[in-house]
Biopython code that builds the backbone (N, CA, C, O; Angstrom):
import numpy as np
from Bio.PDB.StructureBuilder import StructureBuilder

atoms = [
    (1, "MET", "N", (-50.823, -6.619, -36.205)),
    (1, "MET", "CA", (-50.549, -6.058, -34.812)),
    (1, "MET", "C", (-49.113, -6.744, -33.883)),
    (1, "MET", "O", (-48.182, -7.539, -34.008)),
    (2, "VAL", "N", (-49.664, -5.891, -33.019)),
    (2, "VAL", "CA", (-48.406, -5.543, -32.430)),
    (2, "VAL", "C", (-48.516, -6.861, -30.948)),
    (2, "VAL", "O", (-49.587, -6.983, -30.353)),
    (3, "ARG", "N", (-47.379, -7.647, -30.583)),
    (3, "ARG", "CA", (-47.417, -8.266, -29.752)),
    (3, "ARG", "C", (-45.558, -7.959, -28.378)),
    (3, "ARG", "O", (-44.461, -8.149, -28.902)),
    (4, "ALA", "N", (-45.595, -7.671, -27.352)),
    (4, "ALA", "CA", (-44.560, -7.940, -26.702)),
    (4, "ALA", "C", (-44.230, -9.117, -25.796)),
    (4, "ALA", "O", (-44.887, -9.914, -25.127)),
    (5, "VAL", "N", (-42.887, -8.888, -26.059)),
    (5, "VAL", "CA", (-42.447, -10.529, -25.759)),
    (5, "VAL", "C", (-41.279, -9.950, -24.175)),
    (5, "VAL", "O", (-40.231, -9.353, -23.928)),
    (6, "ARG", "N", (-42.579, -10.762, -23.417)),
    (6, "ARG", "CA", (-41.998, -10.834, -21.821)),
    (6, "ARG", "C", (-41.220, -11.782, -21.665)),
    (6, "ARG", "O", (-41.568, -12.839, -22.193)),
    (7, "THR", "N", (-39.822, -11.761, -20.852)),
    (7, "THR", "CA", (-38.976, -12.446, -19.963)),
    (7, "THR", "C", (-39.350, -12.837, -18.878)),
    (7, "THR", "O", (-39.136, -13.879, -18.259)),
    (8, "GLN", "N", (-40.215, -11.507, -18.560)),
    (8, "GLN", "CA", (-40.062, -12.355, -16.365)),
    (8, "GLN", "C", (-41.026, -12.308, -16.306)),
    (8, "GLN", "O", (-41.742, -11.481, -16.869)),
    (9, "ILE", "N", (-41.554, -13.701, -15.191)),
    (9, "ILE", "CA", (-42.913, -14.012, -14.587)),
    (9, "ILE", "C", (-42.769, -12.229, -14.216)),
    (9, "ILE", "O", (-41.906, -11.351, -14.207)),
    (10, "PRO", "N", (-44.043, -12.385, -13.970)),
    (10, "PRO", "CA", (-44.173, -10.903, -13.133)),
    (10, "PRO", "C", (-44.757, -11.585, -11.255)),
    (10, "PRO", "O", (-45.812, -12.127, -10.925)),
    (11, "GLY", "N", (-43.316, -11.163, -10.288)),
    (11, "GLY", "CA", (-43.974, -11.942, -9.006)),
    (11, "GLY", "C", (-43.378, -13.514, -8.897)),
    (11, "GLY", "O", (-43.862, -14.532, -8.402)),
    (12, "ARG", "N", (-41.956, -13.214, -9.670)),
    (12, "ARG", "CA", (-41.943, -14.971, -9.139)),
    (12, "ARG", "C", (-40.535, -15.013, -9.508)),
    (12, "ARG", "O", (-40.147, -14.294, -10.428)),
    (13, "CYS", "N", (-39.452, -16.040, -8.678)),
    (13, "CYS", "CA", (-37.609, -15.312, -8.939)),
    (13, "CYS", "C", (-37.192, -15.274, -9.944)),
    (13, "CYS", "O", (-38.002, -15.894, -10.634)),
    (14, "ILE", "N", (-36.244, -14.869, -10.681)),
    (14, "ILE", "CA", (-35.472, -14.852, -12.000)),
    (14, "ILE", "C", (-35.304, -16.636, -11.579)),
    (14, "ILE", "O", (-36.032, -17.627, -11.639)),
    (15, "PHE", "N", (-34.196, -16.392, -11.232)),
    (15, "PHE", "CA", (-33.439, -18.171, -10.251)),
    (15, "PHE", "C", (-34.476, -19.198, -10.624)),
    (15, "PHE", "O", (-34.513, -19.957, -11.593)),
    (16, "CYS", "N", (-35.496, -19.000, -9.393)),
    (16, "CYS", "CA", (-35.934, -20.266, -9.224)),
    (16, "CYS", "C", (-37.802, -20.076, -9.637)),
    (16, "CYS", "O", (-38.918, -20.568, -9.471)),
    (17, "ARG", "N", (-37.229, -19.251, -10.111)),
    (17, "ARG", "CA", (-39.871, -18.820, -10.393)),
    (17, "ARG", "C", (-40.318, -19.150, -8.894)),
    (17, "ARG", "O", (-41.448, -19.449, -8.510)),
    (18, "GLY", "N", (-39.191, -19.026, -8.174)),
    (18, "GLY", "CA", (-40.913, -18.672, -6.457)),
    (18, "GLY", "C", (-40.955, -17.778, -6.779)),
    (18, "GLY", "O", (-40.715, -17.141, -7.804)),
    (19, "THR", "N", (-41.475, -17.572, -5.349)),
    (19, "THR", "CA", (-42.675, -16.511, -5.445)),
    (19, "THR", "C", (-42.043, -16.232, -3.593)),
    (19, "THR", "O", (-41.210, -16.906, -2.988)),
    (20, "GLY", "N", (-42.778, -15.077, -3.133)),
    (20, "GLY", "CA", (-42.261, -13.948, -2.131)),
    (20, "GLY", "C", (-40.846, -13.512, -2.351)),
    (20, "GLY", "O", (-39.898, -13.859, -1.647)),
    (21, "LEU", "N", (-40.787, -12.717, -3.394)),
    (21, "LEU", "CA", (-40.085, -11.580, -4.225)),
    (21, "LEU", "C", (-39.431, -10.337, -2.753)),
    (21, "LEU", "O", (-39.945, -9.610, -1.903)),
    (22, "THR", "N", (-38.099, -10.714, -3.182)),
    (22, "THR", "CA", (-37.341, -9.862, -1.739)),
    (22, "THR", "C", (-36.388, -8.140, -2.375)),
    (22, "THR", "O", (-35.240, -8.288, -2.794)),
    (23, "LYS", "N", (-36.986, -6.730, -2.365)),
    (23, "LYS", "CA", (-36.006, -5.973, -2.914)),
    (23, "LYS", "C", (-34.160, -6.574, -2.034)),
    (23, "LYS", "O", (-33.508, -6.951, -1.061)),
    (24, "GLU", "N", (-34.265, -6.204, -3.431)),
    (24, "GLU", "CA", (-32.375, -6.818, -3.361)),
    (24, "GLU", "C", (-31.368, -4.975, -4.121)),
    (24, "GLU", "O", (-32.208, -4.154, -4.488)),
    (25, "HIS", "N", (-30.383, -4.650, -4.237)),
    (25, "HIS", "CA", (-29.444, -4.058, -4.449)),
    (25, "HIS", "C", (-28.522, -4.598, -5.916)),
    (25, "HIS", "O", (-27.541, -5.312, -6.121)),
    (26, "VAL", "N", (-29.817, -3.514, -7.028)),
    (26, "VAL", "CA", (-28.594, -4.007, -8.115)),
    (26, "VAL", "C", (-27.381, -3.993, -7.927)),
    (26, "VAL", "O", (-26.762, -4.808, -8.611)),
    (27, "LEU", "N", (-26.836, -3.413, -7.298)),
    (27, "LEU", "CA", (-25.225, -3.330, -6.809)),
    (27, "LEU", "C", (-24.681, -3.524, -4.802)),
    (27, "LEU", "O", (-24.887, -2.929, -3.745)),
    (28, "PRO", "N", (-24.283, -4.162, -5.062)),
    (28, "PRO", "CA", (-24.215, -4.603, -2.676)),
    (28, "PRO", "C", (-23.297, -3.431, -2.159)),
    (28, "PRO", "O", (-22.255, -2.795, -2.320)),
    (29, "ASP", "N", (-24.127, -3.561, -1.623)),
    (29, "ASP", "CA", (-23.720, -2.344, -0.396)),
    (29, "ASP", "C", (-22.252, -2.103, -0.110)),
    (29, "ASP", "O", (-21.765, -1.048, 0.294)),
    (30, "TRP", "N", (-21.637, -3.202, -0.371)),
    (30, "TRP", "CA", (-19.504, -3.014, -0.105)),
    (30, "TRP", "C", (-18.935, -2.497, -0.784)),
    (30, "TRP", "O", (-17.784, -2.077, -0.671)),
    (31, "LEU", "N", (-20.040, -2.396, -2.088)),
    (31, "LEU", "CA", (-18.827, -1.742, -3.681)),
    (31, "LEU", "C", (-19.206, -0.093, -3.161)),
    (31, "LEU", "O", (-18.701, 0.765, -3.886)),
    (32, "ARG", "N", (-20.051, 0.435, -1.967)),
    (32, "ARG", "CA", (-19.960, 1.652, -1.337)),
    (32, "ARG", "C", (-18.348, 2.169, -1.206)),
    (32, "ARG", "O", (-17.947, 3.098, -1.907)),
    (33, "VAL", "N", (-17.549, 1.542, -0.332)),
    (33, "VAL", "CA", (-16.510, 2.107, -0.239)),
    (33, "VAL", "C", (-15.425, 2.331, -1.961)),
    (33, "VAL", "O", (-14.919, 3.338, -2.455)),
    (34, "ILE", "N", (-15.453, 0.635, -2.495)),
    (34, "ILE", "CA", (-15.039, 1.234, -4.019)),
    (34, "ILE", "C", (-15.386, 2.720, -4.804)),
    (34, "ILE", "O", (-14.633, 3.645, -5.108)),
    (35, "PHE", "N", (-17.103, 2.508, -5.029)),
    (35, "PHE", "CA", (-17.548, 3.890, -5.323)),
    (35, "PHE", "C", (-18.871, 4.510, -4.466)),
    (35, "PHE", "O", (-20.088, 4.342, -4.377)),
    (36, "PRO", "N", (-17.524, 5.546, -3.761)),
    (36, "PRO", "CA", (-19.199, 6.246, -3.118)),
    (36, "PRO", "C", (-19.440, 7.216, -3.223)),
    (36, "PRO", "O", (-18.769, 8.199, -3.540)),
    (37, "ARG", "N", (-21.078, 7.002, -2.807)),
    (37, "ARG", "CA", (-21.703, 8.265, -3.318)),
    (37, "ARG", "C", (-21.510, 9.434, -2.558)),
    (37, "ARG", "O", (-21.040, 9.784, -1.476)),
    (38, "SER", "N", (-22.487, 10.260, -4.336)),
    (38, "SER", "CA", (-22.392, 11.837, -3.218)),
    (38, "SER", "C", (-23.989, 11.979, -3.938)),
    (38, "SER", "O", (-24.671, 11.476, -4.831)),
    (39, "ALA", "N", (-24.063, 13.378, -2.529)),
    (39, "ALA", "CA", (-25.327, 14.386, -3.042)),
    (39, "ALA", "C", (-26.119, 14.768, -5.131)),
    (39, "ALA", "O", (-27.221, 15.058, -5.598)),
    (40, "THR", "N", (-24.630, 14.496, -5.724)),
    (40, "THR", "CA", (-25.354, 14.965, -6.855)),
    (40, "THR", "C", (-24.970, 13.979, -8.035)),
    (40, "THR", "O", (-24.769, 14.432, -9.162)),
    (41, "ASP", "N", (-24.866, 12.561, -7.749)),
    (41, "ASP", "CA", (-25.143, 11.054, -8.477)),
    (41, "ASP", "C", (-26.307, 11.065, -8.744)),
    (41, "ASP", "O", (-27.317, 11.253, -8.066)),
    (42, "THR", "N", (-25.971, 10.658, -10.728)),
    (42, "THR", "CA", (-27.650, 10.533, -11.287)),
    (42, "THR", "C", (-27.058, 9.306, -12.071)),
    (42, "THR", "O", (-25.890, 9.082, -12.390)),
    (43, "HIS", "N", (-28.208, 8.572, -12.291)),
    (43, "HIS", "CA", (-28.011, 7.558, -13.806)),
    (43, "HIS", "C", (-28.587, 7.562, -14.754)),
    (43, "HIS", "O", (-29.532, 8.350, -14.789)),
    (44, "THR", "N", (-28.407, 6.975, -15.597)),
    (44, "THR", "CA", (-29.540, 6.371, -16.687)),
    (44, "THR", "C", (-29.592, 5.271, -16.963)),
    (44, "THR", "O", (-28.462, 4.847, -17.205)),
    (45, "PHE", "N", (-30.567, 4.328, -17.092)),
    (45, "PHE", "CA", (-30.919, 3.291, -17.210)),
    (45, "PHE", "C", (-32.440, 3.749, -18.529)),
    (45, "PHE", "O", (-33.221, 4.683, -18.711)),
    (46, "GLY", "N", (-32.024, 1.947, -19.353)),
    (46, "GLY", "CA", (-32.908, 2.009, -20.002)),
    (46, "GLY", "C", (-33.797, 0.145, -20.431)),
    (46, "GLY", "O", (-33.774, -0.529, -19.401)),
    (47, "SER", "N", (-34.192, -0.318, -21.140)),
    (47, "SER", "CA", (-34.967, -1.825, -21.283)),
    (47, "SER", "C", (-35.186, -1.008, -22.733)),
    (47, "SER", "O", (-35.347, 0.133, -23.166)),
    (48, "TYR", "N", (-35.039, -2.902, -23.334)),
    (48, "TYR", "CA", (-35.495, -3.069, -24.161)),
    (48, "TYR", "C", (-37.216, -3.580, -24.448)),
    (48, "TYR", "O", (-37.799, -4.396, -23.735)),
    (49, "ASP", "N", (-37.928, -2.765, -25.860)),
    (49, "ASP", "CA", (-39.086, -4.194, -25.844)),
    (49, "ASP", "C", (-39.128, -4.423, -26.888)),
    (49, "ASP", "O", (-38.704, -3.674, -27.767)),
    (50, "TRP", "N", (-39.805, -5.847, -27.124)),
    (50, "TRP", "CA", (-39.497, -6.016, -28.445)),
    (50, "TRP", "C", (-40.694, -6.859, -29.067)),
    (50, "TRP", "O", (-40.938, -8.056, -28.911)),
    (51, "PRO", "N", (-41.518, -5.701, -29.973)),
    (51, "PRO", "CA", (-42.352, -5.772, -30.093)),
    (51, "PRO", "C", (-42.320, -6.273, -31.639)),
    (51, "PRO", "O", (-41.600, -5.865, -32.551)),
    (52, "CYS", "N", (-43.631, -7.592, -31.662)),
    (52, "CYS", "CA", (-43.675, -8.353, -32.802)),
    (52, "CYS", "C", (-43.960, -7.700, -34.461)),
    (52, "CYS", "O", (-45.099, -7.245, -34.561)),
    (53, "ILE", "N", (-43.545, -7.645, -35.096)),
    (53, "ILE", "CA", (-43.755, -6.373, -36.203)),
    (53, "ILE", "C", (-43.884, -6.873, -37.499)),
    (53, "ILE", "O", (-42.949, -6.925, -38.298)),
    (54, "ILE", "N", (-45.017, -7.240, -37.721)),
    (54, "ILE", "CA", (-45.420, -8.325, -39.059)),
    (54, "ILE", "C", (-44.341, -9.583, -39.336)),
    (54, "ILE", "O", (-43.432, -9.956, -40.078)),
    (55, "GLY", "N", (-45.033, -9.895, -38.330)),
    (55, "GLY", "CA", (-43.887, -11.091, -37.745)),
    (55, "GLY", "C", (-42.675, -11.537, -37.345)),
    (55, "GLY", "O", (-42.278, -12.659, -37.031)),
    (56, "HIS", "N", (-41.956, -10.082, -37.429)),
    (56, "HIS", "CA", (-40.318, -10.098, -36.643)),
    (56, "HIS", "C", (-40.178, -9.091, -35.723)),
    (56, "HIS", "O", (-40.930, -8.121, -35.816)),
    (57, "ALA", "N", (-39.329, -9.142, -34.823)),
    (57, "ALA", "CA", (-38.886, -8.744, -33.508)),
    (57, "ALA", "C", (-37.890, -7.889, -33.638)),
    (57, "ALA", "O", (-36.725, -8.131, -33.953)),
    (58, "VAL", "N", (-38.472, -6.710, -33.342)),
    (58, "VAL", "CA", (-38.158, -4.735, -33.735)),
    (58, "VAL", "C", (-37.708, -4.945, -32.270)),
    (58, "VAL", "O", (-38.300, -5.867, -31.708)),
    (59, "PRO", "N", (-36.192, -3.864, -31.055)),
    (59, "PRO", "CA", (-36.064, -3.976, -30.907)),
    (59, "PRO", "C", (-36.744, -2.366, -30.325)),
    (59, "PRO", "O", (-36.949, -1.535, -31.210)),
    (60, "ILE", "N", (-36.957, -2.109, -29.383)),
    (60, "ILE", "CA", (-37.306, -0.731, -29.261)),
    (60, "ILE", "C", (-36.790, 0.117, -28.356)),
    (60, "ILE", "O", (-37.705, 0.523, -27.640)),
    (61, "GLN", "N", (-35.304, 0.771, -27.922)),
    (61, "GLN", "CA", (-35.688, 0.974, -26.434)),
    (61, "GLN", "C", (-35.942, 2.265, -26.429)),
    (61, "GLN", "O", (-36.196, 3.100, -27.298)),
    (62, "ASN", "N", (-35.782, 2.272, -24.870)),
    (62, "ASN", "CA", (-36.140, 3.189, -24.007)),
    (62, "ASN", "C", (-35.655, 4.027, -22.472)),
    (62, "ASN", "O", (-36.127, 3.904, -21.341)),
    (63, "THR", "N", (-34.457, 4.951, -23.013)),
    (63, "THR", "CA", (-34.291, 4.995, -21.350)),
    (63, "THR", "C", (-34.594, 6.186, -20.676)),
    (63, "THR", "O", (-35.377, 6.882, -21.321)),
    (64, "ARG", "N", (-34.182, 6.747, -19.407)),
    (64, "ARG", "CA", (-34.583, 7.486, -18.857)),
    (64, "ARG", "C", (-33.801, 7.997, -17.866)),
    (64, "ARG", "O", (-33.688, 6.959, -17.214)),
    (65, "SER", "N", (-33.161, 8.824, -17.240)),
    (65, "SER", "CA", (-32.389, 9.111, -16.257)),
    (65, "SER", "C", (-33.013, 9.871, -15.003)),
    (65, "SER", "O", (-34.042, 10.518, -14.809)),
    (66, "ALA", "N", (-31.863, 9.475, -14.210)),
    (66, "ALA", "CA", (-32.841, 9.384, -12.522)),
    (66, "ALA", "C", (-31.566, 10.239, -11.818)),
    (66, "ALA", "O", (-30.443, 10.557, -12.209)),
    (67, "GLN", "N", (-32.280, 10.429, -10.662)),
    (67, "GLN", "CA", (-30.646, 11.582, -9.878)),
    (67, "GLN", "C", (-30.557, 9.902, -8.626)),
    (67, "GLN", "O", (-31.287, 8.912, -8.663)),
    (68, "GLY", "N", (-29.686, 10.126, -7.919)),
    (68, "GLY", "CA", (-28.859, 9.138, -7.317)),
    (68, "GLY", "C", (-27.909, 8.058, -8.027)),
    (68, "GLY", "O", (-27.870, 7.917, -9.250)),
    (69, "GLN", "N", (-26.927, 7.099, -6.850)),
    (69, "GLN", "CA", (-26.114, 6.178, -7.935)),
    (69, "GLN", "C", (-27.320, 5.423, -8.000)),
    (69, "GLN", "O", (-28.441, 5.517, -7.501)),
    (70, "ILE", "N", (-26.680, 4.568, -8.849)),
    (70, "ILE", "CA", (-27.154, 2.963, -9.411)),
    (70, "ILE", "C", (-27.262, 1.868, -8.489)),
    (70, "ILE", "O", (-27.857, 0.795, -8.387)),
    (71, "GLY", "N", (-26.478, 2.547, -7.889)),
    (71, "GLY", "CA", (-26.145, 1.451, -7.004)),
    (71, "GLY", "C", (-26.781, 1.523, -5.844)),
    (71, "GLY", "O", (-26.521, 0.698, -4.969)),
    (72, "SER", "N", (-27.642, 2.440, -5.659)),
    (72, "SER", "CA", (-29.393, 2.216, -4.343)),
    (72, "SER", "C", (-30.435, 2.060, -5.160)),
    (72, "SER", "O", (-31.385, 2.781, -4.854)),
    (73, "LYS", "N", (-30.539, 1.620, -5.758)),
    (73, "LYS", "CA", (-31.762, 1.076, -6.903)),
    (73, "LYS", "C", (-31.732, -0.186, -6.450)),
    (73, "LYS", "O", (-30.797, -0.986, -6.418)),
    (74, "LYS", "N", (-33.645, -0.356, -5.854)),
    (74, "LYS", "CA", (-33.234, -2.170, -5.643)),
    (74, "LYS", "C", (-34.253, -2.279, -6.540)),
    (74, "LYS", "O", (-35.050, -1.374, -6.790)),
    (75, "VAL", "N", (-34.246, -3.780, -7.218)),
    (75, "VAL", "CA", (-35.484, -4.400, -7.664)),
    (75, "VAL", "C", (-35.717, -5.536, -7.166)),
    (75, "VAL", "O", (-34.838, -5.978, -6.426)),
    (76, "ARG", "N", (-36.815, -6.284, -7.370)),
    (76, "ARG", "CA", (-37.947, -6.846, -6.656)),
    (76, "ARG", "C", (-38.143, -8.323, -7.846)),
    (76, "ARG", "O", (-38.996, -8.474, -8.722)),
    (77, "VAL", "N", (-37.011, -9.233, -7.446)),
    (77, "VAL", "CA", (-37.043, -9.627, -9.040)),
    (77, "VAL", "C", (-36.128, -11.222, -8.402)),
    (77, "VAL", "O", (-35.707, -12.233, -8.962)),
    (78, "VAL", "N", (-36.143, -10.838, -7.301)),
    (78, "VAL", "CA", (-34.931, -12.804, -6.552)),
    (78, "VAL", "C", (-36.415, -12.631, -5.324)),
    (78, "VAL", "O", (-37.084, -11.624, -5.089)),
    (79, "CYS", "N", (-36.541, -14.125, -4.699)),
    (79, "CYS", "CA", (-37.119, -14.398, -3.566)),
    (79, "CYS", "C", (-35.843, -14.706, -2.956)),
    (79, "CYS", "O", (-34.711, -14.928, -3.385)),
    (80, "ARG", "N", (-36.518, -14.636, -1.550)),
    (80, "ARG", "CA", (-36.048, -14.400, -0.307)),
    (80, "ARG", "C", (-35.190, -15.824, -0.054)),
    (80, "ARG", "O", (-34.266, -15.645, 0.740)),
    (81, "ALA", "N", (-35.318, -17.424, -0.641)),
    (81, "ALA", "CA", (-34.322, -17.949, -0.307)),
    (81, "ALA", "C", (-33.433, -17.608, -1.452)),
    (81, "ALA", "O", (-32.336, -17.128, -1.166)),
    (82, "CYS", "N", (-33.697, -17.760, -2.535)),
    (82, "CYS", "CA", (-32.461, -16.961, -3.617)),
    (82, "CYS", "C", (-31.625, -16.671, -2.988)),
    (82, "CYS", "O", (-30.563, -17.262, -2.793)),
    (83, "ASN", "N", (-32.157, -15.310, -2.417)),
    (83, "ASN", "CA", (-31.831, -14.493, -2.206)),
    (83, "ASN", "C", (-30.762, -14.128, -1.154)),
    (83, "ASN", "O", (-29.884, -13.269, -1.236)),
    (84, "ASN", "N", (-31.110, -15.190, 0.101)),
    (84, "ASN", "CA", (-30.749, -15.382, 1.621)),
    (84, "ASN", "C", (-30.215, -16.206, 1.342)),
    (84, "ASN", "O", (-29.296, -16.173, 2.160)),
    (85, "GLY", "N", (-29.913, -17.719, 0.248)),
    (85, "GLY", "CA", (-29.336, -18.847, 0.352)),
    (85, "GLY", "C", (-27.817, -18.152, -0.238)),
    (85, "GLY", "O", (-26.914, -17.484, 0.266)),
    (86, "TRP", "N", (-28.077, -18.648, -1.408)),
    (86, "TRP", "CA", (-27.405, -19.006, -2.090)),
    (86, "TRP", "C", (-26.340, -18.114, -2.686)),
    (86, "TRP", "O", (-25.125, -18.286, -2.588)),
    (87, "LEU", "N", (-27.053, -17.003, -3.405)),
    (87, "LEU", "CA", (-26.993, -16.016, -4.033)),
    (87, "LEU", "C", (-26.126, -15.070, -3.263)),
    (87, "LEU", "O", (-25.245, -14.348, -3.729)),
    (88, "SER", "N", (-26.589, -15.206, -1.741)),
    (88, "SER", "CA", (-25.600, -14.687, -0.623)),
    (88, "SER", "C", (-24.361, -14.951, -0.012)),
    (88, "SER", "O", (-23.620, -14.325, 0.747)),
    (89, "GLN", "N", (-24.343, -16.072, -0.564)),
    (89, "GLN", "CA", (-23.422, -17.616, 0.009)),
    (89, "GLN", "C", (-22.229, -16.834, -1.425)),
    (89, "GLN", "O", (-21.154, -16.279, -1.196)),
    (90, "LEU", "N", (-22.735, -16.997, -2.531)),
    (90, "LEU", "CA", (-21.819, -16.425, -3.795)),
    (90, "LEU", "C", (-21.507, -14.895, -3.552)),
    (90, "LEU", "O", (-20.521, -14.474, -4.157)),
    (91, "GLU", "N", (-21.973, -14.290, -3.017)),
    (91, "GLU", "CA", (-21.772, -12.802, -3.312)),
    (91, "GLU", "C", (-20.301, -12.792, -2.153)),
    (91, "GLU", "O", (-19.154, -12.433, -2.417)),
    (92, "ALA", "N", (-20.917, -13.383, -0.692)),
    (92, "ALA", "CA", (-20.028, -13.562, -0.056)),
    (92, "ALA", "C", (-18.473, -14.159, -0.492)),
    (92, "ALA", "O", (-17.345, -13.747, -0.219)),
    (93, "ALA", "N", (-18.836, -15.032, -1.096)),
    (93, "ALA", "CA", (-16.955, -15.549, -2.269)),
    (93, "ALA", "C", (-16.859, -15.197, -2.667)),
    (93, "ALA", "O", (-15.630, -15.135, -2.663)),
    (94, "VAL", "N", (-17.407, -14.177, -3.867)),
    (94, "VAL", "CA", (-16.439, -13.343, -4.511)),
    (94, "VAL", "C", (-16.207, -12.303, -3.638)),
    (94, "VAL", "O", (-15.127, -12.416, -3.056)),
    (95, "GLN", "N", (-16.568, -11.757, -3.475)),
    (95, "GLN", "CA", (-16.127, -10.245, -2.632)),
    (95, "GLN", "C", (-14.968, -9.823, -2.177)),
    (95, "GLN", "O", (-14.732, -8.664, -2.518)),
    (96, "PRO", "N", (-13.855, -10.508, -1.299)),
    (96, "PRO", "CA", (-12.452, -10.072, -2.020)),
    (96, "PRO", "C", (-11.342, -10.449, -2.656)),
    (96, "PRO", "O", (-10.153, -10.497, -2.340)),
    (97, "ILE", "N", (-12.314, -10.858, -4.166)),
    (97, "ILE", "CA", (-11.604, -11.638, -5.398)),
    (97, "ILE", "C", (-11.850, -10.192, -5.769)),
    (97, "ILE", "O", (-10.939, -9.367, -5.835)),
    (98, "LEU", "N", (-13.264, -9.893, -6.036)),
    (98, "LEU", "CA", (-13.763, -9.063, -7.243)),
    (98, "LEU", "C", (-13.586, -7.434, -6.569)),
    (98, "LEU", "O", (-13.924, -6.422, -7.183)),
    (99, "SER", "N", (-13.070, -7.440, -5.380)),
    (99, "SER", "CA", (-12.680, -6.079, -4.054)),
    (99, "SER", "C", (-11.202, -5.662, -4.981)),
    (99, "SER", "O", (-10.997, -4.593, -5.555)),
    (100, "ASP", "N", (-10.449, -6.648, -4.928)),
    (100, "ASP", "CA", (-8.878, -6.702, -5.573)),
    (100, "ASP", "C", (-8.936, -6.854, -6.979)),
    (100, "ASP", "O", (-7.965, -7.149, -7.675)),
    (101, "LEU", "N", (-9.943, -6.674, -7.340)),
    (101, "LEU", "CA", (-10.254, -6.677, -8.930)),
    (101, "LEU", "C", (-9.977, -5.258, -9.184)),
    (101, "LEU", "O", (-9.102, -4.527, -9.649)),
    (102, "ILE", "N", (-11.252, -5.217, -8.605)),
    (102, "ILE", "CA", (-11.889, -3.845, -9.180)),
    (102, "ILE", "C", (-10.867, -2.732, -8.925)),
    (102, "ILE", "O", (-10.320, -1.924, -9.676)),
    (103, "SER", "N", (-10.783, -3.021, -7.307)),
    (103, "SER", "CA", (-9.551, -1.908, -7.438)),
    (103, "SER", "C", (-7.932, -1.253, -8.151)),
    (103, "SER", "O", (-7.302, -0.199, -8.055)),
    (104, "GLY", "N", (-7.743, -2.711, -8.950)),
    (104, "GLY", "CA", (-6.760, -2.659, -9.840)),
    (104, "GLY", "C", (-6.049, -3.168, -9.214)),
    (104, "GLY", "O", (-4.980, -2.866, -9.744)),
    (105, "TYR", "N", (-5.766, -3.962, -8.146)),
    (105, "TYR", "CA", (-4.104, -4.460, -7.338)),
    (105, "TYR", "C", (-4.828, -6.140, -8.139)),
    (105, "TYR", "O", (-5.867, -6.800, -8.132)),
    (106, "ALA", "N", (-3.195, -6.162, -8.852)),
    (106, "ALA", "CA", (-2.881, -7.700, -9.466)),
    (106, "ALA", "C", (-3.031, -9.169, -8.543)),
    (106, "ALA", "O", (-2.386, -9.696, -7.637)),
    (107, "ARG", "N", (-3.763, -9.363, -9.008)),
    (107, "ARG", "CA", (-4.014, -10.916, -8.633)),
    (107, "ARG", "C", (-4.296, -12.475, -9.188)),
    (107, "ARG", "O", (-5.072, -12.355, -10.136)),
    (108, "THR", "N", (-4.126, -13.219, -9.076)),
    (108, "THR", "CA", (-3.564, -13.896, -10.205)),
    (108, "THR", "C", (-4.864, -15.248, -9.663)),
    (108, "THR", "O", (-4.752, -15.905, -8.628)),
    (109, "LEU", "N", (-5.923, -15.369, -10.591)),
    (109, "LEU", "CA", (-7.631, -16.122, -10.575)),
    (109, "LEU", "C", (-6.752, -17.560, -9.853)),
    (109, "LEU", "O", (-5.532, -17.681, -9.960)),
    (110, "THR", "N", (-7.271, -18.149, -9.427)),
    (110, "THR", "CA", (-6.962, -19.711, -9.154)),
    (110, "THR", "C", (-8.584, -20.201, -9.907)),
    (110, "THR", "O", (-9.621, -19.606, -10.197)),
    (111, "VAL", "N", (-8.002, -21.833, -10.018)),
    (111, "VAL", "CA", (-9.182, -22.606, -10.711)),
    (111, "VAL", "C", (-10.534, -22.464, -9.130)),
    (111, "VAL", "O", (-11.714, -22.516, -9.477)),
    (112, "ALA", "N", (-10.394, -22.385, -8.374)),
    (112, "ALA", "CA", (-11.310, -22.271, -7.257)),
    (112, "ALA", "C", (-11.779, -20.559, -7.558)),
    (112, "ALA", "O", (-12.880, -20.271, -8.028)),
    (113, "ASP", "N", (-11.038, -19.832, -7.300)),
    (113, "ASP", "CA", (-11.616, -19.063, -7.591)),
    (113, "ASP", "C", (-13.042, -18.772, -8.609)),
    (113, "ASP", "O", (-13.490, -17.632, -8.733)),
]
sb = StructureBuilder()
sb.init_structure("model")
sb.init_model(0)
sb.init_chain("A")
sb.init_seg("    ")
for serial, (resi, resn, name, xyz) in enumerate(atoms, 1):
    if name == "N":
        sb.init_residue(resn, " ", resi, " ")
    sb.init_atom(name, np.array(xyz, "f"), 0.0, 1.0, " ", f" {name:<3s}", serial, name[0])
structure = sb.get_structure()
């Protein structure tokens, strides 16, 4: 008997398990400045299924290529309360720090950072 193991409850937030999911960019829009998009961009994405075969979970990789930059991809796995609340606050706080680090600027990280 083959049985898949599911880690995400459909229709529930991956953080609080609440309902009312919203679409969220995989990568935030402010990264467009650092990683500009072009009409010829493609991306590859994948997942793993973990079916139980003879009592053992065996990973099976699934990959697929698509047109467009991965930053334009949206997923529906976070509820409105988390997305517009603590996740938004976290993103706003880390944006200046990550922008510098991703762009290669020297920066000393503090305990607060």
